[in-house]
C-alpha positions in Angstrom: 222.3 60.3 -149.3 221.1 57.1 -147.6 217.6 57.6 -150.4 220.8 56.5 -152.7 222.2 53.4 -151.1 218.5 52.1 -151.0 217.2 52.5 -154.4 221.0 50.9 -155.3 219.9 48.2 -153.3 217.0 48.0 -154.6 217.8 47.5 -158.2 220.8 45.8 -157.5 218.3 42.7 -155.4 216.3 43.1 -158.9 219.0 42.4 -160.9 220.0 46.1 -162.2 223.4 46.3 -161.5 224.2 49.2 -163.5 221.3 51.0 -163.1 222.3 50.0 -158.9 225.7 51.0 -160.2 224.4 54.5 -160.9 222.9 54.5 -157.2 225.4 54.5 -155.2 227.4 56.3 -158.0 225.3 59.2 -156.6 224.9 58.6 -152.7 228.7 58.3 -152.8 228.6 61.9 -154.1 227.7 62.9 -150.8 229.4 60.0 -149.1 232.5 59.5 -150.2 233.9 58.0 -147.6 231.1 55.7 -146.5 232.6 52.6 -146.4 228.9 50.5 -147.0 228.6 52.5 -150.2 231.7 51.4 -152.0 231.0 48.5 -150.6 227.7 47.7 -152.1 229.2 49.6 -155.2 231.9 47.4 -155.6 229.2 44.8 -154.8 227.4 45.8 -158.4 230.5 46.5 -160.4 231.8 42.7 -159.6 227.5 41.5 -160.6 227.9 43.3 -164.3 232.2 42.6 -164.6 234.0 46.4 -164.3 236.8 44.6 -161.8 239.2 46.5 -161.5 235.5 49.3 -160.3 235.0 46.7 -158.3 238.5 45.1 -156.8 239.3 49.1 -156.2 235.7 49.9 -154.3 236.8 47.0 -152.0 240.1 47.7 -151.0 238.6 51.2 -150.5 235.4 50.0 -148.7 237.7 47.9 -146.5 239.9 50.8 -145.4 237.2 53.0 -144.6 236.0 50.4 -142.4 237.6 48.0 -141.5 235.1 45.7 -139.4 233.1 45.0 -142.8 233.9 41.4 -143.0 231.9 41.5 -146.4 233.7 43.2 -148.2 237.0 41.5 -147.6 235.1 38.5 -149.0 233.8 40.2 -152.3 237.1 41.2 -152.3 239.3 38.4 -151.6 236.4 36.7 -154.8 237.0 39.8 -156.8 240.4 39.6 -156.6 240.5 35.5 -157.8 238.2 36.0 -160.2 
């Protein structure tokens, strides 16, 4: 849900990346095809280094929302690490 996305954004900004990824996971339970939620979870994964999950989420976010330039940039960075 959108509340979980908001909670995830607050946690991510506070540097609590694993908790943020859990909040985005909860949001994706209801919003399985939400490119923005996938992008945000991908960023959370990038910040605590489960790279394969980050890359997977970012690719799916781009598939769902091709105009999400931030996801394209994050994918280029995460895939190059």
